[in-house]
N, C-alpha and C positions, 0 to 999 in steps of 0.2 A: 439319435442326439446322444453325445456323451457329455461329462461335466468335470469341471476344473476346480481347482482351490487356487485363488492367488495368494501369494506370499510375498509381496513387492509393495514399495509405496505407490501412492497414487499415479505419478508419473509414468510408473512402468507397470504394464499389465505381463504378470510372468506366468506363462501357460504351460501346464503339463502336456503331455502328447495326447489326452484323451479326447478332445474336440470342442467342448463348450467351457464356457468360461464361468468361475465363479470367484469369490475372493475370501480370504481371510482377513482379520483386521489390520488393513493396511491404516487405519485409525484406530487407536485404543482409547480406554475411558480416559485416561490422564490427559487428553485432548480435549477436554469440556464436553463430552458428547451428553447432551440430554437424552439420557437412556429412557426415562419414564416418558416424554415426548414421543419418541420414535416408537416404542412399545404400542403407546395409544395410538398413533397413526397406523401401525402396522397391523393392529388387532382388527380396526375398521377395516381396513382393506383387504383383509384376508377372510372377511366374511363371504364375500361374493364366490370366491375359490372354493370355500368349505360347502357353501350350498350347492354349486354348478357340479364339482368335481369329487367332493368328499374328502379333500385332503385337511387334516387336522390343523385348525388355526396355529396351535403351537408349533407344528413343525414348520409351516409356512412363516411364521415370524422368526423362528430360531433360524432357520435357513438363510433366511433374509440379511439377519444380523451378521451372520458368520461370511456369507456373501459378498455384502457389500461394505463390510465394515460400519455397521450402525449407520448406513446411508450416507457413506463419506468418500466412498471410492469415485473415481472422476466419471466412470461409466454411468454411475447411479445419479450423480448430481447434474451432469450435463444431459443424460440421455433416458433417465428413468429406469434404466435396466438393472433390476437388483439381483439378477441371477446371473449375469454375463451370458444369456442366451444369444446364441448366434443365428444370423440368418441361413434359411435353406430353401431349396427348391421350392417348397409347399410355403406358402405365404400364411403366417397366422393372422385369425380375425382381429387378434387385437394388437398387433404391432402397427406402428404408426410409419416406420420405414427402416431404413438401414444406414450404418455408418461404417467407413471403413477406417480402421485405426490400427496402428503398429503396435505391435506386442512381440514380448519376447517369450519364446515358449523353450522348455528344457526337454530336450530329446536326447536319450541316453547319457545323460549327465551334462551335454554340452549346450550352452544357452544359443538360441539363434532367433534371428528378427524375423517376424512373419506380420503380413498384412492380413486382417481378419475383418469380415463383415459382421457387426452385431446389430441386434434389434432395438429400434427405438419406440419407445413408449410415451402416450401423453400423460399418463398417471401412475402412481404406485398401484393402484388398484389392477390396472391393464397388466402391469409386470407380473403381478400376483396371478392374476388368471391364467396368463399363458405358461407360468411355472405349472399351476394345476392340471391345464391341458396336457402339458407335457407329459406329467407322471401318469396321467389317466390314458393317454393313447398310444403309450408306450407298453406292449405286452409284458415285457422283463419285468415291470413293476405291478403286474397283476396280484402277485402276493401280498404286496404291501396294502391294498384295499381290505384286505380280510381282518384288517385291525383300524377301522375308521375310529374307535373309541380306546385305541391304545397307541398315542403318539410316539413313545418310546419304541414299541414293536416295530411300528410303521415306518419310523426313520431306519431301523437296524436292516427292514427288507430293502429299502429302498438303496441302502449302502450297497447290501450283498448284492443286487443287483447290477452294480456296476456305475452307480451315480458319481462316486467320487474314488480318487485312487489313494488317498490318504488313509491308511488303516485306522486312525483315530477319528475320522470324521462323524462317524454316528455317535460316539462318547461324546464329541465336542457338542454335536447339537443337543443332546439329551442334558448335557452339562447346563448349556443357557437355559434349556426349558425349565431345569429344576431350579437354577438360582433365581431366576425372576417370575418363577411361578406362571409359566405359560399354560398351562393345563387349565387353568380357570376360564379360558376364552373358548374352551369347547363344550362348556357344561350348559351354556344357552342354545345351543343347537338341537332340536329336536325333531327336525323334518326328515324323513328317509331321503337318500341320495337316490336322485333318479339317473338313468341311463341315457343319455343323449341318442345312442345309437338305435333303441328300440323303436321310436317314434318314426325315424328314417327308414328303417327296414319295413316297416308296415305299408310306406309308399312305395318302395322300392320293389318289393316282392312282386306284385301283380305286373308291374311293367317288365320286371326280369324275366317272368315266364312268357310274356308275349313275345319278347325279342328271342327267347330260347326256343319258341315254336316256330318261328320264321327264320332264326340264322343258326340255332344250333347250338349257341354259346350257352354254357351251363348258369343257370340261375344263381345259383351260390356264388359263384366268379363275379358276376355282374353286381350283385349287392355288397360283397365284400370289397372289390376294387371302388365302389361307390362310396363305402363308410371310409374307405383309407384315403382316398384320393381328396375328398370333399370336407374331412375334419368332422364328420357327422354333420354335413350338410352346412357347417359355420365357416368355411373358409370364404375369402373373399371372391375366388373365383365361382364359387359355387352360389354365393348371394348375390353377385351382381351378373353374373351371366348365365346362370341355372348351369352352368357347365361342372358336373360331378366326377368327372374323369379327367380332368387337367387336359382335354384335348385342344391343341393348338391350331392356329389357321396357318397352312402350308403350302407346298406346291400342290398337294391331293386335294381337290377341293371336297366339302362335303356335299352330300345329297340332301341333308336335312336343313341345314341354314348356310346363309351364305354372309351373316352377320358375324363381325369379329369385335373385340375389345382389347386394350393394351391394359394389363394390370401388372403392376411390378415390373415393367420393361418386357414383358412376354405379351404375344398376341393370341389370345385364345378365341376358341369359338365360343358364338353367344347364342342361346336358345330361348326359344319362348317358355319353355316348361322344362321340369323334370322327365316327362315322357320323351321329350326330343333329343335329351342328353342321352337317355338309355337306348333309343334307337340308334342314334349315331354310334355308340360304342359298340352295339352288337354286328351292326355294318362294317366298321372297321375292321373288327377281329375275323370275321366270316368271310370277308371279299379280299384283303390285303394278302397277296402272296407269301409275304414273309410269315404271316400266321398260320400257313396251311398246315406245317407240322402240328401246331398246337390243337388244331380243330380236327385232328383226328385222335385225340385224347380228351373227349368231352365227358367221359365216363370216368375221368379221373381227376377232380378240380385241382388237385397238388400240383400233378403232372403237368396239367394244362398251363398252371401259374407261371411253372419252370419254363416251359418252354416260349410262352409270352414274353417272359422277360429275357431270356436268351434272344427273343428276336428282335429285341431293341425297345419293348414298351418301357423298361425302368431299367438305369444302370445300377441301381442299387443293389448290392448283393444280397442284402436280407429281405428284398422286396418280396419275393415268393413266400418266405416263412412269414413275413409280417401280415399278408393278406391271408394266407392260409389260416394263421390263428386266428383270424375275425371269423372265419367260417366254422371252425371249431367250437370256439367261444358261444356263438350264438345258433349252431347247430342249422346253418344254412342250406345244408343239402336237403334237407326236408322241402326245400322249395324247388327242387330240382324236377324237372319232368321225367318220369320212367317210362312215359310212352312216347316212343319214337316216330311211330307210323303218321304219315298223312295221308287221308284218302281224299280223292278228287272226283268231280263230276265225271262220268261216263266209265268209271271203273267198275269192275264185277268181280266178287269175291265173296268168301266167307267172313272177312272182315268187315265188309259192305253190310252182308245180313246181320251181323254181329251189332254194328252201327244201326241199324235199323230198327232193332229189338230193344236198344237202348234208348233210343229216340222215342219210340213208343212208350217206355218205361217213364221216360221226363213229361209225358201228356200229349207229345205230338202225335198226329195221323199220320202213318208212311207205311206202305206196303213193304213186306219182307221178303223181296224178290231176288235181293243180291246185286241187283243193278243200281247204281248211283245216279238215278235220273232226277226229273225236276222236283218232284214230290220230296225226295231226300235233301237237295238242295234247300227246299224253301222252309224243311224242318230244320236243318241244320243253322240256318239263318237267323230262325226263331229262338233256336238256343242261343247263339252268340249273341243276340241283341239282347236277350232277357238277362244274360249273365255279364254283360258288359265288354264283351271281346269284340275285337276286328270283325264286322260282318261281310266274311269272305265266301261262306258257302261252303267251303272246304273242311273238311274234319281234321284239323291238325293236331298237335299233340296236346295242346292247351284244350282244345275244345274236347277232345276225346277224354282229357283228364276230369274236364268239368261234368262230364257224363257218366264215368264210371263209378257206382256206388260201392260201399263195401257189403258184400254178400255173405252173410253168415250161414253155416250149416243149417240145413232145415228150411231154408227159404224157398220162396216159389216166385215164379212170374216171370216178366220179361227178361230183367237182368240176369236170372239164369239160364235163360234160353240164349241169352248172348254168349254166356260163359261155355255153354254146352255145344254152340257152334264152332267155336273157336277150339275147344278140346277136341272134337270131331275133326277138325283140319290139320291135327296134330296127330291124328291116329290113335286118341285115347276113347275108350267106351264111355257111354253116357246113359244115363235112364232114358225111358221112352217120353216121360213125362219131364216139366221144366221144375224140377225140385232138386236142391242141392243136398240129396241123401244118397245113400247105398253107392252104385256104381260112380256115379258124377262124383260125389265126395270123394271117394276112392282115387279117382283119377286125379282131382285136384291136387291131393296131397301127394301122389308119383310125381306130378309135375313140379312141386315145390321141392321135393327132396332132389330130383334130377338137377334144378336151378339153385341148389343149395336156400331156400328161404325156409322160413319157419313153418314146419308141417302141421298147420292148425286146422286145413281145410277152410280157412276163412278167403275169400276172394278179396283182397284188398289192393292198392296201388300197385305193388309191387307184382302181386300175382298178373294182374291186368296189364302191366308193362311187358312181362313174359308172352301172355297171351296174344296181345296185338303186336308185339315186336317194336 
């Protein structure tokens, strides 16, 4: 979304070419505006946005004055829209609906008439919350949030990021904050700002890893798309339909749910839980032919997202960049499964022997024969049940990830034995005894050097990933 400054009377909304509506004072103080009353109401309404999103109250109040003309613009008096925010494909959890209005936009100096759809709110507070959400969820404004206690610098960074085209916009907001001492309203809030995404990441991560184990869709991508499409779980589609990816009901039927619900004129798939939404997301990306090219790029979340967007997942030009920004911001690649192997009953290999050593290391009883027989199946199921994983009896990437501990230099035992079996299968020499010392440790470092890993001799998840493949 982008922002505009209105420079017209109430009956004409004069928009610039950047996208969102704002307004300058279509009404001036000479028209008997009760500034004290407006500021008092705005200060109260700005509390929620400050608490939830961290936007300084002084900034919210001053911007609302500038954008709505002290609350007197037609868009504000009729529809409680204080910042001229337009309707978009993703429905805001704070909007009440949309209204189509005629407006004049100046494009290259020429005045043109357009019809735009603006959000309707039930109250000033809802409008202010949506303003805070807009700033919080757009990554280009991230730098502003480094200055939660400096309203002047906060609005300067917002302006630099492209909020308004008027070169004097930040100065105008600061002038209002200083003239009416709006800074006083930020001294009362002492609670630290909480990040709404972190709680959802905690819920999404294990589900995303389960999905990756069965479909191959990177966990980082699933989590980031879930955050993006659901507005941190707060969109009406997420809250009403447990649909965190904007999946619509269409010609291709879902294998996870048969229910649909209409929200904002669009028919969305409705799930019983977040788990169902994540499962369906993985199935769609991994089975639809149009996403086949993306599925060949699972080792690169950025490239994966680019191909998914090209295949029609989103028409937004900045979609891959916006979603990938969430991956980098929250370091979501740490949730990606680095082991890609799935071992199945009936298999015979060194990897099965390594699995059996790891099962014994976890406290299960199983023979270390290299054959994936009934005893191995039972042991794998026991691990899966204990760790809350789907009980399939197959050692999929998630099960193997849960079984592989960090093995430090000098360690002894079954985990080291598993490492040695896998090293030997790759023609690396190892010790005669199960200890991560001497020859075995040198072989681990040689493997790490070959695959450009940190050569510390520690068998962590990345090294396990290379060993298992």
